[in-house]
PASEBA-1860 file (N, C-alpha, C; in nm, 3 decimals):
! residues 337
1> MSATAAPS> 10.953/10.255/13.221/10.844/10.174/13.276/10.803/10.068/13.172 ~ 10.791/9.944/13.214/10.755/9.840/13.121/10.605/9.835/13.099 ~ 10.562/9.765/12.993/10.417/9.758/12.965/10.346/9.684/13.072 ~ 10.411/9.583/13.133/10.344/9.505/13.237/10.324/9.583/13.363 ~ 10.405/9.684/13.387/10.395/9.766/13.509/10.315/9.890/13.487 ~ 10.280/9.920/13.365/10.206/10.045/13.334/10.069/10.042/13.391 ~ 10.021/10.157/13.448/9.878/10.164/13.488/9.790/10.136/13.366 ~ 9.672/10.080/13.397/9.594/10.025/13.288/9.473/10.109/13.251
9> LTQQVTAI> 9.443/10.119/13.119/9.321/10.176/13.066/9.238/10.070/12.997 ~ 9.276/9.941/13.018/9.215/9.832/12.941/9.065/9.822/12.964 ~ 9.014/9.861/13.081/8.870/9.852/13.108/8.793/9.961/13.032 ~ 8.860/10.056/12.973/8.791/10.161/12.898/8.798/10.134/12.744 ~ 8.836/10.010/12.711/8.843/9.975/12.568/8.727/9.886/12.531 ~ 8.655/9.921/12.427/8.549/9.841/12.372/8.602/9.754/12.259 ~ 8.593/9.625/12.273/8.643/9.533/12.171/8.554/9.529/12.046 ~ 8.614/9.523/11.931/8.541/9.519/11.805/8.595/9.400/11.724
17> DAGAHVIA> 8.503/9.316/11.675/8.542/9.203/11.590/8.529/9.250/11.443 ~ 8.639/9.293/11.385/8.632/9.343/11.246/8.621/9.231/11.143 ~ 8.673/9.115/11.177/8.654/9.000/11.090/8.762/8.976/10.986 ~ 8.851/9.074/10.963/8.957/9.062/10.867/9.068/9.160/10.903 ~ 9.185/9.136/10.846/9.300/9.224/10.866/9.259/9.370/10.849 ~ 9.291/9.454/10.949/9.254/9.594/10.948/9.363/9.675/10.877 ~ 9.332/9.733/10.764/9.430/9.809/10.686/9.442/9.951/10.740 ~ 9.331/10.010/10.778/9.333/10.150/10.824/9.209/10.173/10.914
25> AQWLGRTL> 9.222/10.273/11.001/9.113/10.320/11.087/9.098/10.468/11.064 ~ 8.977/10.513/11.027/8.954/10.653/11.003/8.822/10.694/11.068 ~ 8.810/10.821/11.099/8.691/10.877/11.162/8.608/10.953/11.061 ~ 8.479/10.925/11.054/8.385/10.997/10.971/8.286/11.065/11.064 ~ 8.320/11.181/11.109/8.241/11.242/11.216/8.254/11.160/11.345 ~ 8.143/11.112/11.399/8.145/11.031/11.521/8.147/10.883/11.485 ~ 8.151/10.846/11.358/8.150/10.707/11.317/8.297/10.663/11.283 ~ 8.333/10.548/11.334/8.461/10.488/11.303/8.447/10.398/11.182
33> ALALGDGA> 8.540/10.417/11.086/8.542/10.332/10.967/8.671/10.253/10.966 ~ 8.661/10.121/10.954/8.776/10.034/10.946/8.783/9.977/10.801 ~ 8.891/10.002/10.733/8.915/9.940/10.604/8.978/9.802/10.623 ~ 8.923/9.701/10.559/8.963/9.562/10.582/9.029/9.502/10.456 ~ 9.120/9.411/10.486/9.193/9.347/10.378/9.108/9.261/10.285 ~ 8.990/9.222/10.331/8.903/9.136/10.247/8.817/9.215/10.153 ~ 8.837/9.350/10.146/8.762/9.431/10.051/8.643/9.507/10.110 ~ 8.611/9.480/10.236/8.499/9.545/10.304/8.544/9.656/10.392
41> ALLVAEGG> 8.448/9.738/10.434/8.473/9.839/10.539/8.370/9.815/10.650 ~ 8.413/9.830/10.773/8.322/9.815/10.886/8.297/9.952/10.945 ~ 8.171/9.994/10.949/8.132/10.118/11.011/8.080/10.093/11.151 ~ 8.139/10.165/11.247/8.107/10.147/11.389/8.046/10.277/11.436 ~ 7.917/10.279/11.463/7.847/10.402/11.505/7.883/10.437/11.651 ~ 7.847/10.558/11.689/7.881/10.603/11.823/7.824/10.515/11.933 ~ 7.703/10.456/11.904/7.642/10.370/12.007/7.692/10.228/12.002 ~ 7.785/10.194/11.910/7.844/10.062/11.905/7.789/9.973/11.797
49> ETRRVEAH> 7.681/10.017/11.731/7.627/9.937/11.621/7.727/9.929/11.503 ~ 7.739/9.811/11.441/7.830/9.792/11.331/7.758/9.760/11.204 ~ 7.816/9.803/11.094/7.761/9.777/10.961/7.876/9.745/10.865 ~ 7.867/9.634/10.800/7.968/9.596/10.700/7.925/9.642/10.563 ~ 8.017/9.709/10.489/7.988/9.756/10.358/8.091/9.697/10.260 ~ 8.045/9.637/10.155/8.136/9.573/10.057/8.187/9.678/9.959 ~ 8.300/9.741/9.994/8.356/9.846/9.910/8.420/9.788/9.784 ~ 8.483/9.671/9.798/8.552/9.605/9.684/8.508/9.459/9.691
57> PEAGILVA> 8.391/9.425/9.640/8.331/9.293/9.659/8.417/9.177/9.613 ~ 8.497/9.196/9.506/8.572/9.084/9.453/8.723/9.109/9.464 ~ 8.760/9.189/9.556/8.903/9.224/9.570/8.936/9.258/9.713 ~ 9.064/9.286/9.733/9.112/9.327/9.866/9.149/9.477/9.868 ~ 9.136/9.536/9.979/9.178/9.675/9.996/9.327/9.679/10.021 ~ 9.400/9.760/9.947/9.545/9.773/9.962/9.583/9.898/10.036 ~ 9.511/10.008/10.013/9.544/10.138/10.072/9.414/10.208/10.108 ~ 9.421/10.297/10.208/9.302/10.373/10.248/9.346/10.504/10.308
65> AGDGKRLV> 9.256/10.604/10.299/9.281/10.735/10.355/9.147/10.794/10.395 ~ 9.149/10.889/10.487/9.024/10.955/10.529/9.047/11.103/10.552 ~ 8.937/11.180/10.541/8.947/11.326/10.563/8.838/11.373/10.661 ~ 8.784/11.284/10.739/8.682/11.321/10.835/8.539/11.312/10.783 ~ 8.524/11.308/10.651/8.390/11.296/10.592/8.372/11.172/10.509 ~ 8.484/11.111/10.465/8.478/10.991/10.381/8.598/10.904/10.403 ~ 8.581/10.777/10.382/8.687/10.681/10.378/8.710/10.651/10.230 ~ 8.832/10.671/10.177/8.862/10.640/10.040/8.957/10.520/10.038
73> TGGDDGRV> 8.920/10.420/9.958/8.999/10.298/9.954/9.045/10.267/9.813 ~ 9.160/10.208/9.802/9.209/10.157/9.671/9.235/10.007/9.681 ~ 9.193/9.934/9.577/9.205/9.788/9.584/9.287/9.727/9.477 ~ 9.305/9.594/9.482/9.371/9.523/9.379/9.277/9.494/9.258 ~ 9.158/9.554/9.261/9.069/9.553/9.143/9.087/9.680/9.061 ~ 9.180/9.768/9.099/9.205/9.887/9.022/9.105/10.000/9.049 ~ 9.018/9.985/9.145/8.914/10.082/9.175/8.950/10.171/9.297 ~ 8.908/10.296/9.290/8.915/10.386/9.404/8.773/10.420/9.444
81> VSLKADGT> 8.739/10.391/9.572/8.598/10.401/9.616/8.595/10.494/9.736 ~ 8.490/10.573/9.741/8.466/10.663/9.853/8.344/10.615/9.934 ~ 8.357/10.611/10.065/8.253/10.563/10.155/8.218/10.671/10.257 ~ 8.090/10.699/10.275/8.044/10.796/10.373/7.990/10.723/10.494 ~ 7.969/10.799/10.605/7.925/10.738/10.729/7.792/10.673/10.718 ~ 7.708/10.714/10.629/7.575/10.652/10.609/7.577/10.527/10.526 ~ 7.697/10.486/10.482/7.714/10.366/10.399/7.712/10.391/10.250 ~ 7.694/10.517/10.206/7.690/10.546/10.065/7.827/10.525/10.004
89> LDEIATAK> 7.830/10.451/9.891/7.951/10.419/9.814/7.951/10.496/9.684 ~ 8.073/10.543/9.648/8.086/10.614/9.517/8.222/10.574/9.460 ~ 8.218/10.511/9.338/8.343/10.484/9.269/8.392/10.610/9.203 ~ 8.511/10.657/9.243/8.559/10.784/9.193/8.672/10.774/9.091 ~ 8.726/10.652/9.076/8.831/10.636/8.976/8.854/10.488/8.951 ~ 8.902/10.456/8.831/8.945/10.324/8.793/9.078/10.331/8.724 ~ 9.173/10.255/8.770/9.305/10.261/8.713/9.305/10.198/8.572 ~ 9.390/10.251/8.487/9.401/10.199/8.351/9.444/10.056/8.353
97> GGAWIDAL> 9.366/9.972/8.281/9.397/9.832/8.277/9.370/9.755/8.404 ~ 9.303/9.818/8.498/9.271/9.751/8.623/9.392/9.734/8.713 ~ 9.502/9.815/8.693/9.624/9.801/8.776/9.593/9.828/8.922 ~ 9.664/9.761/9.009/9.647/9.778/9.150/9.669/9.923/9.194 ~ 9.595/9.967/9.290/9.611/10.101/9.345/9.721/10.093/9.449 ~ 9.831/10.163/9.429/9.946/10.155/9.518/9.948/10.261/9.625 ~ 9.884/10.374/9.605/9.890/10.485/9.698/9.770/10.577/9.682 ~ 9.732/10.642/9.792/9.624/10.739/9.790/9.663/10.860/9.876
105> ALHPDGGV> 9.603/10.977/9.837/9.617/11.096/9.919/9.489/11.178/9.903 ~ 9.446/11.245/10.009/9.326/11.330/10.004/9.367/11.472/10.037 ~ 9.304/11.567/9.963/9.325/11.709/9.985/9.212/11.762/10.072 ~ 9.234/11.853/10.163/9.128/11.905/10.253/9.008/11.961/10.176 ~ 9.025/12.010/10.056/8.914/12.069/9.983/8.832/11.966/9.907 ~ 8.866/11.834/9.916/8.792/11.731/9.848/8.868/11.663/9.735 ~ 8.984/11.712/9.702/9.062/11.649/9.596/9.111/11.510/9.637 ~ 9.141/11.428/9.537/9.190/11.290/9.559/9.302/11.262/9.459
113> AHAAGKRV> 9.410/11.197/9.506/9.513/11.153/9.415/9.536/11.005/9.438 ~ 9.558/10.933/9.329/9.594/10.791/9.343/9.699/10.754/9.246 ~ 9.770/10.649/9.279/9.881/10.600/9.199/9.862/10.452/9.166 ~ 9.888/10.416/9.042/9.889/10.276/8.996/10.009/10.261/8.907 ~ 10.109/10.189/8.954/10.235/10.182/8.881/10.301/10.318/8.879 ~ 10.348/10.362/8.760/10.405/10.492/8.747/10.305/10.605/8.732 ~ 10.184/10.570/8.702/10.081/10.669/8.670/10.018/10.727/8.795 ~ 10.025/10.857/8.807/9.961/10.927/8.920/9.849/11.019/8.866
121> VARDAKGR> 9.732/11.008/8.923/9.617/11.087/8.878/9.568/11.169/8.996 ~ 9.555/11.301/8.970/9.503/11.390/9.072/9.371/11.449/9.021 ~ 9.269/11.438/9.108/9.135/11.482/9.072/9.095/11.587/9.176 ~ 9.069/11.712/9.132/9.037/11.818/9.225/8.892/11.812/9.266 ~ 8.850/11.903/9.355/8.718/11.899/9.410/8.608/11.919/9.304 ~ 8.647/11.979/9.189/8.548/11.998/9.080/8.542/11.885/8.980 ~ 8.627/11.779/9.003/8.627/11.664/8.920/8.726/11.671/8.802 ~ 8.810/11.777/8.800/8.905/11.790/8.694/9.028/11.701/8.721
129> ERTFEAPS> 9.073/11.628/8.624/9.183/11.534/8.641/9.305/11.574/8.566 ~ 9.421/11.553/8.631/9.551/11.570/8.563/9.633/11.449/8.597 ~ 9.721/11.407/8.502/9.807/11.289/8.524/9.953/11.324/8.521 ~ 10.031/11.244/8.588/10.173/11.262/8.597/10.240/11.127/8.591 ~ 10.345/11.110/8.512/10.416/10.984/8.502/10.541/10.992/8.589 ~ 10.542/10.916/8.696/10.658/10.919/8.784/10.775/10.846/8.717 ~ 10.902/10.872/8.763/11.016/10.805/8.705/11.017/10.657/8.722 ~ 10.951/10.606/8.829/10.935/10.462/8.856/10.806/10.448/8.931
137> TARGLAFA> 10.772/10.329/8.979/10.651/10.307/9.048/10.633/10.408/9.162 ~ 10.520/10.474/9.164/10.491/10.572/9.269/10.444/10.495/9.396 ~ 10.521/10.501/9.500/10.492/10.426/9.622/10.418/10.502/9.725 ~ 10.434/10.633/9.732/10.365/10.715/9.831/10.316/10.846/9.775 ~ 10.208/10.900/9.826/10.154/11.026/9.785/10.115/11.107/9.910 ~ 10.137/11.238/9.905/10.092/11.327/10.015/10.075/11.468/9.963 ~ 9.957/11.528/9.992/9.937/11.666/9.961/10.004/11.756/10.062 ~ 10.055/11.871/10.016/10.111/11.970/10.104/10.004/12.021/10.200
145> PKGYRLAV> 10.040/12.069/10.319/9.940/12.117/10.413/9.873/12.246/10.365 ~ 9.936/12.320/10.274/9.872/12.438/10.216/9.895/12.434/10.065 ~ 9.794/12.476/9.991/9.805/12.478/9.843/9.774/12.341/9.786 ~ 9.775/12.337/9.651/9.741/12.212/9.583/9.871/12.161/9.520 ~ 9.952/12.099/9.604/10.082/12.048/9.560/10.097/11.906/9.616 ~ 10.143/11.816/9.532/10.149/11.674/9.568/10.294/11.629/9.569 ~ 10.328/11.555/9.675/10.457/11.488/9.685/10.440/11.343/9.643 ~ 10.526/11.291/9.555/10.523/11.156/9.505/10.653/11.090/9.535
153> SHYGGATL> 10.655/10.983/9.610/10.779/10.910/9.641/10.796/10.794/9.546 ~ 10.923/10.761/9.510/10.955/10.659/9.411/11.101/10.624/9.423 ~ 11.148/10.535/9.340/11.291/10.502/9.341/11.369/10.626/9.303 ~ 11.473/10.658/9.378/11.559/10.771/9.348/11.519/10.904/9.412 ~ 11.412/10.900/9.493/11.376/11.022/9.562/11.227/11.050/9.560 ~ 11.191/11.179/9.548/11.051/11.219/9.545/11.039/11.330/9.442 ~ 10.914/11.353/9.400/10.883/11.457/9.304/10.772/11.543/9.361 ~ 10.784/11.678/9.348/10.681/11.769/9.389/10.608/11.819/9.267
161> WYPNLDTA> 10.478/11.809/9.264/10.399/11.835/9.145/10.275/11.923/9.180 ~ 10.256/12.028/9.099/10.137/12.108/9.109/10.039/12.059/9.002 ~ 9.936/11.982/9.038/9.846/11.930/8.934/9.765/12.035/8.865 ~ 9.747/12.151/8.920/9.667/12.253/8.855/9.747/12.360/8.782 ~ 9.880/12.338/8.772/9.966/12.431/8.698/10.042/12.356/8.590 ~ 10.090/12.431/8.493/10.165/12.367/8.383/10.317/12.374/8.408 ~ 10.356/12.412/8.529/10.500/12.414/8.561/10.555/12.272/8.573 ~ 10.682/12.257/8.541/10.744/12.126/8.546/10.754/12.075/8.691
169> PEALTWKG> 10.733/11.948/8.714/10.751/11.893/8.847/10.894/11.909/8.896 ~ 10.911/11.923/9.027/11.042/11.943/9.089/11.091/11.811/9.148 ~ 11.213/11.771/9.107/11.270/11.646/9.155/11.350/11.667/9.283 ~ 11.325/11.585/9.384/11.405/11.579/9.505/11.479/11.446/9.502 ~ 11.607/11.448/9.478/11.678/11.324/9.447/11.756/11.272/9.569 ~ 11.756/11.142/9.581/11.844/11.070/9.676/11.836/10.923/9.635 ~ 11.950/10.860/9.626/11.954/10.723/9.581/11.880/10.628/9.673 ~ 11.828/10.526/9.616/11.754/10.425/9.693/11.606/10.426/9.667
177> SHIDVTWS> 11.537/10.333/9.729/11.393/10.317/9.707/11.318/10.386/9.818 ~ 11.234/10.484/9.783/11.159/10.563/9.881/11.015/10.515/9.880 ~ 10.958/10.487/9.997/10.830/10.418/10.005/10.720/10.524/10.038 ~ 10.693/10.552/10.164/10.590/10.649/10.198/10.650/10.790/10.206 ~ 10.562/10.890/10.204/10.607/11.028/10.200/10.514/11.110/10.288 ~ 10.567/11.207/10.358/10.488/11.298/10.447/10.551/11.437/10.444 ~ 10.460/11.537/10.456/10.505/11.678/10.473/10.500/11.714/10.619 ~ 10.589/11.802/10.662/10.579/11.861/10.794/10.454/11.949/10.796
185> TDGRFVIT> 10.401/11.976/10.913/10.273/12.050/10.923/10.288/12.193/10.873 ~ 10.411/12.248/10.874/10.431/12.384/10.822/10.478/12.388/10.678 ~ 10.492/12.265/10.612/10.529/12.259/10.475/10.675/12.285/10.446 ~ 10.762/12.292/10.547/10.902/12.320/10.526/10.985/12.197/10.493 ~ 10.936/12.081/10.530/11.011/11.960/10.518/10.929/11.852/10.443 ~ 10.995/11.771/10.360/10.937/11.651/10.301/11.021/11.535/10.344 ~ 10.955/11.433/10.401/11.023/11.315/10.457/10.973/11.190/10.393 ~ 11.062/11.104/10.352/11.023/10.972/10.300/11.077/10.859/10.389
193> TMQENALH> 11.004/10.747/10.393/11.057/10.628/10.454/11.124/10.551/10.340 ~ 11.223/10.467/10.375/11.304/10.401/10.271/11.304/10.252/10.288 ~ 11.338/10.181/10.179/11.351/10.037/10.184/11.462/9.993/10.273 ~ 11.565/10.078/10.291/11.684/10.041/10.368/11.681/10.076/10.517 ~ 11.566/10.072/10.581/11.548/10.097/10.723/11.599/10.236/10.763 ~ 11.551/10.335/10.695/11.596/10.473/10.724/11.486/10.567/10.673 ~ 11.500/10.694/10.718/11.419/10.801/10.665/11.514/10.899/10.589 ~ 11.456/10.967/10.490/11.534/11.069/10.423/11.445/11.193/10.415
201> GWRLQPDR> 11.507/11.308/10.428/11.428/11.431/10.424/11.494/11.540/10.346 ~ 11.414/11.634/10.302/11.465/11.752/10.228/11.407/11.878/10.297 ~ 11.495/11.969/10.323/11.454/12.103/10.372/11.417/12.186/10.251 ~ 11.290/12.218/10.236/11.246/12.297/10.121/11.284/12.447/10.140 ~ 11.302/12.486/10.263/11.347/12.622/10.293/11.450/12.614/10.406 ~ 11.559/12.685/10.397/11.589/12.782/10.289/11.683/12.725/10.182 ~ 11.736/12.601/10.200/11.852/12.559/10.120/11.836/12.429/10.044 ~ 11.720/12.360/10.047/11.706/12.232/9.983/11.807/12.127/10.038
209> GHMRMTGY> 11.840/12.143/10.164/11.936/12.053/10.224/11.879/11.917/10.254 ~ 11.964/11.815/10.266/11.925/11.678/10.294/11.931/11.650/10.442 ~ 11.837/11.559/10.487/11.840/11.511/10.622/11.834/11.357/10.620 ~ 11.928/11.297/10.688/11.939/11.153/10.685/11.911/11.097/10.826 ~ 11.811/11.012/10.841/11.775/10.957/10.973/11.783/10.805/10.966 ~ 11.885/10.750/11.028/11.919/10.608/11.014/11.922/10.537/11.150 ~ 11.961/10.409/11.146/11.979/10.334/11.270/11.862/10.244/11.304 ~ 11.761/10.232/11.221/11.644/10.148/11.253/11.679/10.002/11.225
217> PAKVRSTA> 11.632/9.910/11.310/11.651/9.769/11.284/11.552/9.714/11.185 ~ 11.447/9.786/11.152/11.345/9.737/11.056/11.294/9.860/10.978 ~ 11.215/9.829/10.876/11.159/9.938/10.792/11.058/10.021/10.871 ~ 11.053/10.150/10.845/10.956/10.240/10.908/10.826/10.230/10.834 ~ 10.723/10.182/10.898/10.592/10.162/10.833/10.490/10.268/10.876 ~ 10.521/10.343/10.980/10.420/10.437/11.032/10.493/10.560/11.087 ~ 10.436/10.680/11.054/10.491/10.805/11.104/10.373/10.890/11.152 ~ 10.400/10.987/11.243/10.299/11.074/11.296/10.362/11.204/11.343
225> WSSDGDWL> 10.300/11.315/11.308/10.345/11.448/11.354/10.275/11.489/11.480 ~ 10.348/11.554/11.570/10.283/11.611/11.687/10.196/11.723/11.648 ~ 10.103/11.761/11.734/10.004/11.865/11.702/10.069/11.998/11.676 ~ 10.183/12.025/11.736/10.256/12.154/11.716/10.355/12.142/11.596 ~ 10.367/12.025/11.541/10.460/12.008/11.426/10.608/12.000/11.463 ~ 10.640/11.995/11.590/10.778/11.998/11.633/10.845/11.863/11.635 ~ 10.764/11.753/11.629/10.818/11.619/11.647/10.757/11.528/11.543 ~ 10.838/11.432/11.494/10.795/11.327/11.403/10.819/11.190/11.469
233> ATSGAEAV> 10.711/11.122/11.506/10.725/10.988/11.566/10.726/10.885/11.458 ~ 10.802/10.778/11.481/10.817/10.673/11.379/10.820/10.535/11.445 ~ 10.777/10.435/11.366/10.786/10.294/11.406/10.920/10.241/11.357 ~ 10.936/10.106/11.369/11.057/10.040/11.311/11.163/10.000/11.409 ~ 11.136/10.020/11.540/11.235/9.980/11.644/11.158/9.935/11.766 ~ 11.231/9.885/11.868/11.166/9.837/11.989/11.141/9.957/12.085 ~ 11.122/10.073/12.028/11.085/10.195/12.097/11.029/10.285/11.992 ~ 10.949/10.384/12.031/10.905/10.487/11.938/11.023/10.582/11.921
241> IVWPFDSK> 11.068/10.605/11.796/11.178/10.695/11.769/11.115/10.828/11.723 ~ 11.149/10.937/11.794/11.085/11.066/11.770/11.191/11.172/11.737 ~ 11.182/11.226/11.615/11.282/11.321/11.566/11.237/11.467/11.587 ~ 11.330/11.555/11.624/11.295/11.694/11.646/11.292/11.777/11.515 ~ 11.187/11.850/11.497/11.171/11.940/11.380/11.135/12.082/11.424 ~ 11.184/12.121/11.543/11.150/12.249/11.598/11.247/12.362/11.562 ~ 11.334/12.336/11.465/11.428/12.439/11.419/11.435/12.434/11.264 ~ 11.495/12.531/11.205/11.500/12.537/11.057/11.589/12.427/11.001
249> EGPTGKAP> 11.677/12.370/11.082/11.764/12.260/11.033/11.696/12.126/11.047 ~ 11.581/12.117/11.114/11.518/11.992/11.141/11.604/11.906/11.234 ~ 11.612/11.776/11.213/11.687/11.691/11.304/11.838/11.684/11.275 ~ 11.888/11.761/11.180/12.029/11.754/11.142/12.114/11.782/11.268 ~ 12.206/11.688/11.296/12.297/11.700/11.407/12.236/11.676/11.544 ~ 12.111/11.627/11.549/12.043/11.604/11.674/12.003/11.459/11.690 ~ 12.005/11.410/11.812/11.962/11.273/11.840/11.814/11.268/11.861 ~ 11.748/11.159/11.821/11.605/11.149/11.844/11.578/11.111/11.991
257> RECGVRPA> 11.454/11.129/12.033/11.410/11.082/12.160/11.353/10.942/12.142 ~ 11.362/10.858/12.246/11.306/10.725/12.241/11.212/10.708/12.358 ~ 11.097/10.646/12.335/11.003/10.622/12.441/10.922/10.495/12.411 ~ 10.857/10.444/12.509/10.779/10.322/12.491/10.863/10.200/12.462 ~ 10.977/10.187/12.528/11.070/10.075/12.500/11.007/9.946/12.549 ~ 11.003/9.844/12.457/10.943/9.715/12.490/11.016/9.606/12.412 ~ 11.002/9.482/12.448/11.067/9.368/12.373/10.989/9.332/12.249 ~ 10.936/9.427/12.173/10.866/9.403/12.050/10.876/9.534/11.971
265> RVSRVAFH> 10.878/9.519/11.840/10.889/9.639/11.753/10.759/9.717/11.749 ~ 10.776/9.846/11.737/10.661/9.937/11.723/10.614/9.924/11.579 ~ 10.482/9.908/11.561/10.425/9.892/11.426/10.342/10.011/11.383 ~ 10.281/10.083/11.482/10.198/10.198/11.451/10.217/10.308/11.553 ~ 10.212/10.430/11.510/10.224/10.547/11.598/10.113/10.650/11.564 ~ 10.068/10.724/11.667/9.967/10.826/11.644/9.973/10.927/11.758 ~ 10.010/11.053/11.722/10.011/11.159/11.823/9.869/11.202/11.849 ~ 9.841/11.235/11.975/9.711/11.292/12.012/9.691/11.427/11.941
273> PKAPVLAA> 9.571/11.456/11.893/9.553/11.580/11.809/9.567/11.709/11.891 ~ 9.568/11.704/12.024/9.575/11.828/12.104/9.681/11.825/12.210 ~ 9.697/11.712/12.277/9.786/11.701/12.392/9.919/11.635/12.358 ~ 10.022/11.652/12.441/10.151/11.587/12.416/10.148/11.440/12.460 ~ 10.063/11.364/12.395/10.045/11.223/12.422/10.060/11.144/12.293 ~ 10.128/11.034/12.302/10.158/10.949/12.186/10.101/10.814/12.209 ~ 10.025/10.762/12.110/9.980/10.621/12.111/10.077/10.536/12.026 ~ 10.109/10.421/12.080/10.204/10.330/12.015/10.143/10.189/12.010
281> GYEDGCVL> 10.143/10.129/11.894/10.101/9.992/11.877/10.220/9.908/11.839 ~ 10.222/9.780/11.882/10.338/9.697/11.867/10.306/9.571/11.790 ~ 10.410/9.508/11.738/10.395/9.387/11.659/10.339/9.269/11.742 ~ 10.353/9.277/11.876/10.301/9.171/11.961/10.158/9.200/12.006 ~ 10.096/9.307/11.953/9.957/9.337/11.982/9.939/9.436/12.095 ~ 10.042/9.473/12.165/10.029/9.569/12.277/10.004/9.712/12.223 ~ 9.926/9.789/12.303/9.902/9.930/12.275/9.930/10.008/12.400 ~ 10.010/10.114/12.386/10.042/10.202/12.500/10.003/10.349/12.469
289> LIRFTDAS> 9.970/10.424/12.571/9.968/10.568/12.563/10.090/10.614/12.639 ~ 10.160/10.711/12.577/10.286/10.762/12.633/10.276/10.915/12.645 ~ 10.289/10.961/12.770/10.295/11.108/12.787/10.431/11.156/12.744 ~ 10.435/11.237/12.643/10.563/11.272/12.579/10.651/11.356/12.669 ~ 10.592/11.433/12.761/10.675/11.521/12.845/10.763/11.446/12.937 ~ 10.719/11.330/12.993/10.801/11.256/13.091/10.810/11.108/13.056 ~ 10.756/11.063/12.941/10.763/10.927/12.899/10.688/10.827/12.983 ~ 10.597/10.876/13.070/10.516/10.783/13.152/10.416/10.710/13.060
297> ELLVRPAV> 10.381/10.591/13.101/10.300/10.501/13.012/10.171/10.459/13.078 ~ 10.071/10.436/12.994/9.944/10.377/13.032/9.917/10.260/12.938 ~ 9.883/10.147/12.990/9.855/10.028/12.908/9.710/10.036/12.857 ~ 9.697/10.027/12.723/9.562/10.027/12.663/9.522/9.884/12.626 ~ 9.619/9.807/12.577/9.593/9.667/12.536/9.718/9.584/12.566 ~ 9.704/9.475/12.639/9.820/9.389/12.658/9.858/9.314/12.530 ~ 9.975/9.254/12.528/10.023/9.178/12.411/9.924/9.062/12.384 ~ 9.894/9.040/12.260/9.806/8.928/12.219/9.877/8.857/12.102
305> RGSAVTAM> 9.910/8.733/12.120/9.987/8.658/12.022/9.914/8.658/11.887 ~ 9.990/8.691/11.778/9.935/8.688/11.644/9.842/8.801/11.610 ~ 9.843/8.905/11.694/9.749/9.017/11.675/9.825/9.151/11.666 ~ 9.921/9.158/11.572/10.000/9.278/11.557/9.909/9.397/11.521 ~ 9.943/9.511/11.578/9.866/9.633/11.555/9.900/9.685/11.415 ~ 9.801/9.703/11.331/9.822/9.743/11.194/9.753/9.874/11.156 ~ 9.675/9.933/11.245/9.607/10.058/11.219/9.580/10.129/11.350 ~ 9.580/10.265/11.346/9.559/10.340/11.468/9.515/10.479/11.431
313> SWHPGGEH> 9.420/10.534/11.505/9.369/10.670/11.469/9.300/10.734/11.586 ~ 9.335/10.860/11.619/9.265/10.937/11.719/9.146/11.007/11.655 ~ 9.035/11.016/11.729/8.926/11.105/11.685/8.975/11.250/11.699 ~ 8.938/11.337/11.606/8.992/11.476/11.607/8.970/11.544/11.743 ~ 8.864/11.507/11.820/8.842/11.567/11.947/8.939/11.516/12.053 ~ 9.002/11.403/12.029/9.102/11.351/12.121/9.049/11.259/12.229 ~ 8.916/11.236/12.232/8.860/11.156/12.342/8.851/11.005/12.310 ~ 8.877/10.972/12.184/8.870/10.830/12.143/8.995/10.793/12.064
321> LAFGCADG> 9.047/10.673/12.087/9.155/10.613/12.009/9.110/10.482/11.956 ~ 9.114/10.464/11.823/9.078/10.337/11.761/9.204/10.267/11.715 ~ 9.204/10.136/11.727/9.316/10.056/11.671/9.260/9.926/11.608 ~ 9.336/9.877/11.512/9.300/9.752/11.445/9.422/9.663/11.430 ~ 9.396/9.534/11.412/9.504/9.438/11.418/9.501/9.340/11.300 ~ 9.609/9.269/11.281/9.628/9.181/11.167/9.531/9.061/11.172 ~ 9.484/9.024/11.291/9.396/8.905/11.303/9.249/8.943/11.298 ~ 9.218/9.066/11.264/9.080/9.108/11.256/9.018/9.162/11.385
329> QAGLLSLP> 9.101/9.168/11.489/9.049/9.230/11.613/9.076/9.378/11.609 ~ 8.991/9.453/11.680/9.006/9.597/11.686/8.953/9.644/11.820 ~ 8.980/9.771/11.855/8.936/9.824/11.980/8.915/9.973/11.977 ~ 8.831/10.018/12.066/8.804/10.163/12.076/8.822/10.205/12.220 ~ 8.925/10.287/12.245/8.950/10.342/12.379/8.873/10.474/12.393 ~ 8.796/10.484/12.499/8.724/10.608/12.530/8.783/10.667/12.657 ~ 8.836/10.788/12.645/8.897/10.854/12.759/8.797/10.939/12.829 ~ 8.812/10.953/12.964/8.718/11.041/13.036/8.731/11.184/12.992
337> R> 8.618/11.255/12.981/8.616/11.392/12.938/8.643/11.486/13.054
END
């Protein structure tokens, strides 16, 4: 089904003028927080009231992450800042020499990790900091779903590090430049996106085997796990490419599923937190909801020239989908309860 023929949810979308390139969309309870490229964050309350907070007054936001209670941003001013729904700001770290913040990760217990160049700093919930020097620039960070273990992606593979232990970091090697990194929801797989239009993965159990996922026409900039952990959705093609992880071998020897095929590349993906529904945003500004069981589509936003989708996030309850775009436009879809 094409986007133009898809039944429409467009009337249930509230438009938001964010005013600048939207880097990330995160939920702070019932408040939506949009991290913007101009250094500010826009807080959108449940009733629709907006509040602009200058998180990085003299810089731009490069990376952002959220944990449901705070939006944490890293800027080209070398600062890591935490923002709460009430607008409270807290500077929690400053990179040595004011180096740009390249990556962020949040731990469920309140820990924060950030990377600037090769230097990775992990700060636990009690404020204790440990540092790790990556083999090359650390491009991606992700905490394991259980325990206090951090995956760091860089040139030549990824490194697994326990910041609270004195054990040596574990190297996961594979040639090439590795960008973002993600853990499977059960912690059995570590997956990186690569500079060469591919994904690479390692099976941590039982054999440390490699998984190679190729064939993309563009770099993969967005990934999302299904609520049951059986599927990994990815951007980078003119369809959402979804890899199976429902067996101990992962996607090895299996073809991915494709859905949401359109004449524009997918730029953002987000699985619904409870249902088998996938949200897809495209470089031409279109947003679709795709029912994963039968690939049926609902149109959330038609294509808008120059308004590529750059951020997307479901509310944990699943009744709201937020998206943001390169031209500063954003939207909030409210689904019937």
